[in-house]
SEKOLPA-600526 format. One record per residue (C-alpha): x, y negated, z negated. Coordinates in nm, 3 decimals. Layout:
        u        v        w
        X        Y        Z
...
REM end
This chain:
        u        v        w
   -0.713   -5.043    1.485
   -0.705   -4.994    1.131
   -0.759   -4.687    0.903
   -1.038   -4.644    0.664
   -0.915   -4.533    0.329
   -1.163   -4.634    0.039
   -1.430   -4.403   -0.063
   -1.700   -4.674   -0.050
   -1.620   -4.737    0.311
   -1.656   -4.361    0.372
   -1.996   -4.346    0.184
   -2.103   -4.656    0.379
   -2.061   -4.475    0.704
   -2.208   -4.182    0.591
   -2.534   -4.358    0.549
   -2.544   -4.525    0.895
   -2.554   -4.365    1.269
   -2.446   -3.996    1.311
   -2.398   -3.815    1.633
   -2.314   -3.417    1.582
   -2.083   -3.224    1.804
   -1.950   -2.888    1.802
   -1.607   -2.989    1.683
   -1.685   -3.325    1.470
   -1.961   -3.539    1.345
   -1.921   -3.898    1.456
   -2.045   -4.163    1.196
   -2.062   -4.528    1.301
   -2.139   -4.816    1.086
   -2.178   -5.178    1.210
   -2.005   -5.393    0.937
   -2.167   -5.724    1.055
   -1.845   -5.911    1.068
   -1.589   -5.929    1.359
   -1.281   -5.758    1.276
   -1.062   -5.493    1.366
   -1.185   -5.139    1.431
   -1.135   -4.924    1.142
   -1.139   -4.547    1.176
   -1.137   -4.276    0.918
   -1.093   -3.890    0.923
   -1.236   -3.636    0.670
   -1.210   -3.253    0.705
   -1.346   -3.034    0.406
   -1.210   -2.733    0.239
   -1.500   -2.530    0.408
   -1.305   -2.565    0.733
   -1.017   -2.357    0.621
   -0.671   -2.373    0.462
   -0.463   -2.684    0.439
   -0.285   -2.584    0.751
   -0.618   -2.552    0.937
   -0.755   -2.868    0.802
   -0.427   -3.052    0.897
   -0.453   -2.946    1.232
   -0.825   -3.025    1.307
   -0.719   -3.387    1.165
   -0.424   -3.403    1.387
   -0.642   -3.324    1.701
   -0.926   -3.575    1.612
   -0.653   -3.849    1.542
   -0.481   -3.773    1.884
   -0.841   -3.814    2.067
   -0.890   -4.137    1.914
   -0.520   -4.261    2.004
   -0.562   -4.142    2.367
   -0.920   -4.257    2.421
   -1.047   -4.482    2.132
   -0.886   -4.806    2.253
   -1.128   -4.839    2.526
   -1.447   -4.709    2.365
   -1.446   -4.844    2.011
   -1.627   -5.169    1.928
   -1.459   -5.440    1.720
   -1.644   -5.497    1.393
   -1.719   -5.109    1.342
   -1.631   -4.839    1.120
   -1.577   -4.492    1.275
   -1.546   -4.176    1.068
   -1.477   -3.827    1.216
   -1.586   -3.536    0.999
   -1.408   -3.233    1.150
   -1.552   -2.898    1.197
   -1.389   -2.552    1.223
   -1.480   -2.527    1.578
   -1.218   -2.803    1.652
   -0.956   -2.549    1.607
   -1.070   -2.304    1.873
   -1.232   -2.557    2.125
   -1.013   -2.686    2.424
   -0.886   -3.031    2.406
   -1.057   -3.140    2.699
   -1.398   -3.030    2.562
   -1.350   -3.242    2.230
   -1.257   -3.532    2.455
   -1.566   -3.502    2.661
   -1.782   -3.475    2.346
   -1.582   -3.767    2.186
   -1.689   -4.013    2.476
   -2.014   -3.879    2.492
   -2.080   -3.938    2.106
   -1.963   -4.306    2.143
   -2.204   -4.353    2.425
   -2.484   -4.205    2.214
   -2.380   -4.405    1.891
   -2.390   -4.722    2.108
   -2.753   -4.667    2.219
   -2.849   -4.569    1.837
   -2.674   -4.853    1.673
   -2.911   -5.051    1.431
   -2.862   -5.432    1.352
   -2.544   -5.507    1.144
   -2.529   -5.440    0.782
   -2.400   -5.717    0.543
   -2.056   -5.636    0.403
   -2.031   -5.471    0.079
   -1.979   -5.698   -0.229
   -1.736   -5.633   -0.505
   -1.560   -5.324   -0.332
   -1.862   -5.098   -0.434
REM end
């Protein structure tokens, strides 16, 4: 499992399948190539202070670490966009939402999109 770090990858995932939940929005993009799973996390300043944003990001990372290995498909990019509710919701509820979102994403996935050329 690799991390998404480039802005172009985040933008590409934003234009693909989205499943909103109370604590996060899961965005999934099928890359059209076989490769490792890539996961990115983003939490905007609207969520709160740096401490609160980091707490949301840590909770989302832990969910992916614990439960992502079985549900994430190779060749896909996943982006979790954190929401303020992730601070107050019980961890178990966020986990249930994550598992449900993965199932819904799999049902909604369109055909693979060719890889980006030139890093743009």
